[in-house]
N, C-alpha and C positions, 0 to 999 in steps of 0.2 A: 834823745828825749829830754835833755837838759840844756836849754839855751842860755841859762843864766851864768854869770861868772863871779868869782869871789873878790875881784878888785876893780875899782873904777880908776879913771885917770887921776882923780883927786886923791884917792887913798894911796896909790902908788907914789905920788909926789910927797905925801905926808910921811910915808914909811922911809923913803929916801932921806927926807929931812931929819928923821930921827937917827940917821946913821946906818940904816939897813940897805942891803942890796936886794932889789926885787927882780926875780926871774919869772918871766911870763911865757907860757907855752904859746907858740905861734897859733893865731886864730882863736884863742880862748875867748876873746871878747867880741868876735865877729857877729854872732847872733844877738848880742846885746847892743849892737851899734858902735862898738869900740874897735878901731883898727889897731894893728900892731904898731904903726907909726905914732899913734897917739900915746900909747904906753911908753914907747921909746923916748918921745919928747918929754915925758914926765920923769924920765930917769930910769925906766925899766930896761932890763936886758931881755931881748927876745931870743928864745931857743926853739929848737925844732918841734918838740912835742912834750907831753906830760912827763915822760920818763926823764928827759933832760932837765925839765924844770924842777923835779923833786930831788935830783941827784945832788947830794951834799947839803940839802936844805936843813936849816935849823927850825924853820916854821913852814908848814904847808897850809895854805888857805884854799879851801875848796867849797863848792856848793853842797854836794852830797858826800857822804862818807866814802872814801876811796876803798877799793878792795885791797886786801893785804899785799897781793902781788904787785900792786901799783906803788907800794911804799918801799920796795926793796933797796932803793938807792939813797934813802934818807939817812942822816946821821943817827947813831944810837941816842935815844932820849929826845929826839926831835918832837916838836909840838905839831899836832895835826888838828886844825880847827875847822869844823864843818857842821852841817845839819846831819847828825849821825843816825837818826832813826833807830835807836837802840832797842825799843820794845819789840819782841818777837824775833830779834836778830842776834841772839846771844852767841850763836856759833861764830858769826862773823866778828863779833867783838873779841872772842877768844883768839881768833886767827890774827887780828890786828895787834892784840896784846903781845903775841909771840914775836912781832917785829921789833918790839922794844920802844915804840913811840908812845907819847902821851896824847891820847885822843880826847878832845873836848867836844861836847855836844852843845851847840849853840841854843838848841830848843829847850834845854834844861836850865837856862838862865833864870835865876830867881826873879820874881816880880817885886823888886824893891826899887826905890827911887833912883839910886845911883846906876842901876842896870837898865833903866828905861831905854837909853840910846843903843843898848845891845840886844834888845828884844826882837829876835828874828820872827817869832811867832806873830807878833803884832804887825811888823812891817810887811810881812808877806801875806798874812791873812787880810789885812786892810785892802791890798790890791786884789786878792781873790774875791772878796765881797763885791768890789766894784765891777770886776770883770764878769762875775756871775750874772749880774743884772744885764750887762751889755750883751752877753751870750744869749740870755733868755729872750731879750727883746729881738735879737737877730733871728732866732728860731721861731718866735711867736708869729711873725708874719702879719701883724696888725699894728695899728698905731697905739702908742702907750698913753699919751696925754689926751684929755678931752678936747675935741675940736668941734667948733660950731661953724658950720658952713651953710651956704644957700641950699646945698643938696641934702642937708640934714645934719644931725649932731652925732658925732662919734663919741661914745662913752669912754671914760678913762679906764685903763686896764686895772685889774685888781691883783695886787702882789702880796703874797704871804711869805714872810721870812721866818724860818724855824731855827732858833738858836740866835741869841742876841749878844754874842761875844764881839770881838773886833770885826770879824768878817761879816757877821749879821748886821751890826750897826752901820757899817759902810754900805751894805746892800740896801738897807732901809733908806739911808740918805741918798743913794744914787737913784733908787726907784722914785723917791719923792721929787728929785730934781727933774726926772723925766716926765713927771706929771701923773704918776700912778696913784691910786688909792691904796695905801699900804697898811698892813697889819703884821703883827709879829708875835712869837711866843718864845718862852724860855723858862726853864725850871728855877732859875735864880731870882729871888725876889728883887734884888737890886736892879735887875734888867728892866723892870716895869717903868721906873722913872726915866731911864735912859731911852727906852723905846718911845715913850710919850713925848719926851723932849724933842724928838726928831719929827713929831707930827704923825706918828703911826698909832694905830689902836693895838692895845695889848690883849692877847688872848691866852688865858691859862686858868686852870683849876687852882684857886688861891686858898688852899686849906692849910692845916698846921704843918704838914710835911713840906709843903711848898715854902713855908717861911723859914725852914731849916736847911734848904737845899743848896747850900753853897759852902765850899771848903774855905779854909783860912787863906789859901792862896788865890781865891777868887774864881776857882773853877766850879763847874757843875758837879754835884754828887750824883751817883747812880740812884735812881728812884725805885721805890717798891713796885711790885707787880700791880698792886691795887691802885696806886697813883697813876701808873702808866695806863691802866685800863680807863680810868676816868678821863685822863688827858686825851687819850686816843679817841674817845667818844666825842669830846668837844671839838677836837681838831677835824675829825671826819666830816662833821656837819659843816665846818667852816671851809675846808678844802674844796668841797663840791662847788662852791661859788667863785673860786679863784681862777684867774687867767694864767698866773705865773706863781710858782712856788720855788723858793730858794732854801735848801737845807744845809746847815753849817755845823750840826751838833757833833762834837768830839769830846771824849773823856780820855785824858792822857793815859796811855798804857793799856787801853782796852779797845776792843772792836767798836766801831761806830754804832750807836744805838739805832735800831730800826724805828723810824718815826712815821713813815708813809707806807701803808700796806697796799697790796694789789687791789684790795676792795676800795680803798680810798682813791687810787688811781683810776679805777673803773668808773667811779662816780663823777670824775671831772669832765668838763665839756670838751668836745673835739676841738683841736687846735691849741689846747692848754699846754703849758711847758713846765717841766720840773727840772731844776738844776741841782744835782747832788754834789756838793763840795766835799763830802766825806767819802767819796767812792773809793779812794785809795786805801781806806781803812775798813773796807767792807760795805760802806754805803749806808745812808739813812733811808734809802728808798728801795722797796722791793721791786726787782726788775731792772735796776740800774746796772749797766755794763761798763766796766772801766775802759775809758778811751773811746767810747762810742755814743752816738745819739740813737736811742731806740724809740720807735713809734709803736704804740700799743694798738690793740684791735679797735679801741674806741677813739683813736686819733690823738692820743696824748703823747708828746715827745718828752722822753727822759734823757737829759743831757748828763753824760758821765765823763767829761773831759778830765784828763790827768794833768797834774802840775799846772793848775790854773794861774798861779803867780807868774810862771814861765811864759804864759801867753801875753804878758806885758814885760818881756825880758829886759828891755832897756831900763825901765823904771825900777823893776824888781832888783836888778843887779846894783843899781845906784844905791838903793836903800840897804840891801844886804851887805854890800861892801863897807858901808858906813858902820853897820852893826859889828862886823868883823874887826874893823880898825879900832873902834872904841874899846873892844875887849883886848885886842893885841897891845894897845897902848898901856894898859894896866900891867902887862907882863914885861915891860921894857924899862930899864933904869936909864933915864934920860941923861944922867950925869956921865955914866960910863958908856952909854950907847950900846948896851948889851942886854941879853935876856936876863931877867931876874924874877922868876916866878915865885910868888908868895903862896906856898902850897897850903897855908892855913887860911887864906883869904876866902870869904864865903862864896864869892863868884867862882873861884877855882874849884872849891870842894863840891859845889852844886853841879858843875858841868864836866868834871874830869871823869872819864870812863876807864881809861887804861893808863898804867904807869909801871915802869920797871918789869915788864913781862907779865903783868897780872891785870885782871879786871878789878878795879878798886871801888867802883861806885856801889854803894850799899843796895841799890835797887836791882843790881845785876850780878849779885854774888854767885849765882849759879853758873855763870859763863866761865869756862875753864881756859886757861892760857897754855896749858902744857899738853894739849892734844887729847884730853879726856872728853868724853861725850858730854855736851852741855846739858845741864838740868834746867827745868822750867824756872825762870826767874820770877821773883815777886813783882807785881805791877802796882805796888803801893804808891 
């Protein structure tokens, strides 16, 4: 289910240039369009499988968090850098801690200027937003742009994007490129200007709560039940007129907020399409099924594809590998060509989950490394 890979030909060449030895599991890049021979030509050493690749490793670069059993051959204190998906997986973090590795979660990278090139959420969400519109257009079965022909005029499709973060903004831009009439909503006031700058109409209840609905880190805050009700009424009337809806709303560490109810889906026209990009976190759409396209009784298709960035594996891997390399480079002393982790660096402190047999990230203090039953961790 994971076609992406944690190294590109370029990043292998760069790590070798820093004095490292890069060991690649055979076939790791195949579904991202990278052959073993290309890695080898860049200086990589090809081995039979993942177990052989991690054996004796100082650093493990992965797409998703490995299981603890997959890390049995690494050196004590080795660095494991991946998309760790820590929220709700505290037991797995405890098991990994027992292996003695230092696990870094790339998705916890702080949103500061020096870390922009390491921001995996942005690089992967950007592709997910693009692919969501392409998938919606494929399922839609009608033309997207307005077409004027001798046989009559085809109206432009109406696309509504819910959530104007990185994925949402790319979805807006892509739908506009295809010729759709686009509107969008978000609870963050800063999103209004961004949406309108892309030529889309902004839809939201703009009250006092709306004006305060953004965290210092730029994420959406959870809204009150009263605001959600007002927003839902506005959105319900708008959704009924749409041909395609793309939902992208996620709040870090929490289940995805339900934005589209069964009643809203029932009000849509037959042939309409909804793509739920949050389906892996519980979904924004009532009736969405992870990994499936569901057609409702009134003929609306709800698309719940998993790992949407992986549907563009070659491009996703190229960007993700660059994110990993940019972070890894900060952990290497170029003079001695050896690992030199600055444990007090803000990037390290923000992303480090486990070290020296313990779960050390403050958000996951309930995860136990010594075999105790994990407690519920804070999702602050």
